[in-house]
C-alpha positions as CSV (number, residue, x, y, z in Angstrom):
1,M,111.3,121.4,82.2
2,A,111.6,120.1,85.8
3,L,109.4,121.5,88.5
4,L,110.9,122.2,92.0
5,S,109.2,120.8,95.0
6,T,108.1,123.3,97.5
7,C,107.3,123.3,101.2
8,V,103.5,123.8,101.6
9,K,104.0,125.8,104.8
10,C,106.8,128.4,103.9
11,G,107.5,127.9,100.1
12,S,111.2,126.9,100.7
13,T,112.7,124.4,98.1
14,N,115.3,123.0,100.4
15,F,114.7,119.7,102.3
16,E,116.4,117.4,104.6
17,T,116.0,114.2,106.5
18,K,115.8,114.0,110.2
19,E,115.8,111.0,112.5
20,A,112.7,110.8,114.7
21,S,111.2,108.5,117.3
22,P,107.5,109.5,117.6
23,S,106.1,109.1,121.1
24,G,104.3,105.7,121.6
25,S,106.3,104.1,118.8
26,N,109.0,101.4,119.2
27,Y,110.6,102.3,115.8
28,K,112.6,105.1,114.5
29,F,111.6,106.9,111.3
30,M,113.3,109.4,109.0
31,F,111.2,112.5,108.5
32,V,111.7,114.3,105.2
33,Q,111.2,118.0,106.2
34,C,111.7,121.5,105.1
35,A,115.2,122.7,105.9
36,R,113.9,126.2,106.7
37,C,110.8,125.7,108.8
38,G,110.8,121.9,109.7
39,G,107.4,121.2,108.2
40,V,107.3,117.5,107.6
41,V,106.5,116.5,103.9
42,G,107.2,112.8,104.3
43,V,108.2,109.9,106.2
44,T,110.4,106.8,105.5
45,D,111.7,103.9,107.3
46,F,114.8,104.4,109.4
47,F,116.6,101.5,107.7
48,N,117.2,101.4,104.0
49,T,115.1,98.3,103.5
50,A,116.1,97.7,99.8
51,A,119.8,97.7,100.8
52,L,119.2,95.5,103.7
53,L,117.4,93.0,101.5
54,R,120.2,93.1,98.8
55,K,122.8,92.4,101.4
56,L,120.7,89.4,102.8
57,A,120.0,88.0,99.2
58,K,123.8,88.2,98.4
59,K,124.6,86.3,101.6
60,L,122.0,83.7,100.8
61,G,123.2,83.5,97.2
62,V,119.9,84.2,95.6
63,G,118.8,86.6,92.9
64,N,120.8,88.4,90.1
65,L,122.6,91.0,92.0
66,A,124.3,93.5,89.6
């Protein structure tokens, strides 16, 4: 039985990602936040680092890329 993730602020089970540029930062981030109240539950890099590395490795001809 799978458990549903819930917002610690309002109890909602719906989440979304939102682009954000925190003040004082030179970089963008993606906030994982509650779709109802906007409470932030996590932060991830703006760019999909794994996808960028995969693309670079393919161009360089290294690694086993399935």
